[in-house]
C-alpha positions as a printed Julia matrix, in Angstrom:
82×3 Matrix{Float64}:
   0.0    0.0     0.0
   2.83   2.52    0.57
   3.84   2.19   -3.09
   0.31   2.91   -4.28
  -0.17   5.84   -1.93
   3.21   7.29   -2.99
   2.24   7.07   -6.63
  -1.11   8.75   -6.01
   0.66  11.56   -4.14
   3.11  11.91   -7.03
   0.26  12.02   -9.53
  -1.65  14.67   -7.59
   1.42  16.83   -6.95
   3.41  16.5   -10.15
   0.64  16.12  -12.72
  -2.09  18.23  -11.15
  -0.21  20.83   -9.09
  -1.59  19.85   -5.7
   0.28  20.63   -2.49
   1.41  17.82   -0.21
  -1.12  19.05    2.35
  -4.01  18.68   -0.11
  -2.81  15.25   -1.24
  -2.55  13.86    2.31
  -6.04  15.07    3.15
  -7.42  13.43    0.01
  -6.06   9.95    0.78
  -5.79  10.09    4.56
  -2.06   9.68    5.17
   0.45  11.67    7.19
   2.42  14.51    5.65
   5.59  12.69    6.73
   4.62   9.65    4.64
   3.68  11.82    1.68
   6.96  13.74    1.82
   8.83  10.46    1.24
   6.93   9.59   -1.96
   9.92   9.93   -4.29
  12.09   7.67   -2.15
   9.3    5.1    -1.78
   8.71   4.98   -5.54
  12.44   4.61   -6.19
  12.44   1.3    -4.31
  10.12  -0.39   -6.82
  10.67  -1.56  -10.37
   9.33  -3.79  -13.13
   5.84  -4.92  -13.98
   4.63  -4.27  -10.44
   5.42  -0.57  -10.93
   3.52  -0.38  -14.2
   0.41  -1.86  -12.57
   0.67   0.49   -9.62
   1.08   3.5   -11.91
  -2.12   2.54  -13.7
  -4.03   2.13  -10.44
  -2.65   5.4    -9.07
  -3.71   7.38  -12.13
  -7.2    5.93  -11.87
  -7.46   6.72   -8.15
  -6.04  10.23   -8.66
  -8.6   10.98  -11.37
 -11.4    9.91   -9.05
  -9.97  12.04   -6.24
  -9.86  15.03   -8.6
 -13.53  14.48   -9.42
 -14.41  14.2    -5.68
 -15.57  10.64   -6.27
 -13.21   9.11   -3.71
 -12.88   9.9    -0.01
 -10.01   8.74    2.22
 -12.17   5.99    3.75
 -13.54   4.8     0.4
  -9.99   4.8    -0.99
  -8.83   2.42    1.74
 -11.89   0.23    1.28
 -11.38  -0.07   -2.48
  -7.69  -0.82   -2.17
  -8.42  -3.55    0.36
 -11.07  -5.07   -1.91
  -8.63  -5.19   -4.83
  -6.16  -7.1    -2.67
  -8.65  -9.78   -1.72
């Protein structure tokens, strides 16, 4: 889950100009965790990263449209893992 959250933070900040503060509120994580997003992403590679990038873009788009709250984000991620 840290990899996915880091990628969503990256998407919101780098592609959509959000602040870290806005991103952490949107997905319900600490600002400390969000500030480490570049380092967290750097620890992953390969196919796993491509899949996570796809998921993160999808989640970020839904956050931008106000279709996803922090609690519904966690619920959906957990359901995908089952």
